Structure formats: C-alpha cells, structure tokens
N, C-alpha and C positions, 0 to 999 in steps of 0.2 A: 667145191671140193673136186678132186681129181686124183686119178692114180697114174703114176709114171712107172712103166715097167722097162728095165734096162736089161737086155740080154748081152751083157759084155762078152765079147769074143777074143779080146786081147787086153793086156795090162794098160794100154794107152786109153782105153775106153774109159777108164776111171776119171781121167782128167777131163774128158768131155762131159761126163755126168756131173762133175762137180761145177761145171759152168752152167748147165741148163736146170739144175734142181733149184727151186725156190728156197729162199732163206728160211721161211717158216714151214718146214716139212718135217715128217717123221720117216726116216730111211729104215727099211727092213731088209735083211739079207739073209741068205742061208748060212747056217752055222759053219759050214765047210770053209767059208772064207776067213773065218777066225784063225784058221791054222796055215795061212799063206804067208808066213813070215812077216815082213814089214808092212805088207798090205793089210793083213789081219790086224796088226798091232794099230795101224792108222784107223782102220774101220772101228775098232773098239774104243780108242781114244776120242773119236768124233762122235760117239754115242749112238752108233747103229744098233738097232735091236735085231738080235740074232734069232732065227727060227730053226729048230731042229726037225728037219723034214722027215726024219726016220721015227720020230716020236709024234704021231699025229695029235693025240690028245693034249700034249705038252705044247705043241705049236698052236692049236686052236685056242688054248688058254692064254698064251702070250699075245696072240692077235686080238683076243677079246678084251684083255686088260689094256692093251695099247689103245684100241678104239674107244673105250671108256674114258680114258685119259684125255685123249684127242678131243672128245666131245666136250668134257669138263673145262679144258683149258682153250677151246675154240682155235685149234690148229688144223692144218691139213695133214 
C-alpha cells in the first residue's frame, strides 16, 4: 500500500496525475474541487471521494469509511 499526494498547481497537472495513478486506487480530493466547472464534474463522474476540510468530524468519518471499504475489498 502507498499514498500518492498530488499538489496540483495548474489544470494540466490533472492529465499528468491521470497517467501515474495506478488503476486500482481510491482517489480522495478536497470538496472545493467539486465546484470547478467541468473539472469538478469530471472528478465526480470518475468516482473521486470528496472531503470537506471545513467539517473535520465529517472528513474523518468519510476517510474512516473509505479505509474500511478499502481493507474489505483489498484495494489501495
């Protein structure tokens, strides 16, 4: 298992990230990306799990549920 942290600084970084991210992984992104027009729509359609960084307890709950599912389904 591993964690890939992408600190995208430009819109073109998304294309690079799509090339290096393994097939069987679980992407998590900040909820603010959901509101970036077509980028947000594409992220939502691709199944990215969004974390609301302003609601700490809710973010921890989402990460905890995601980790449990990942362990159960044996994915990274």
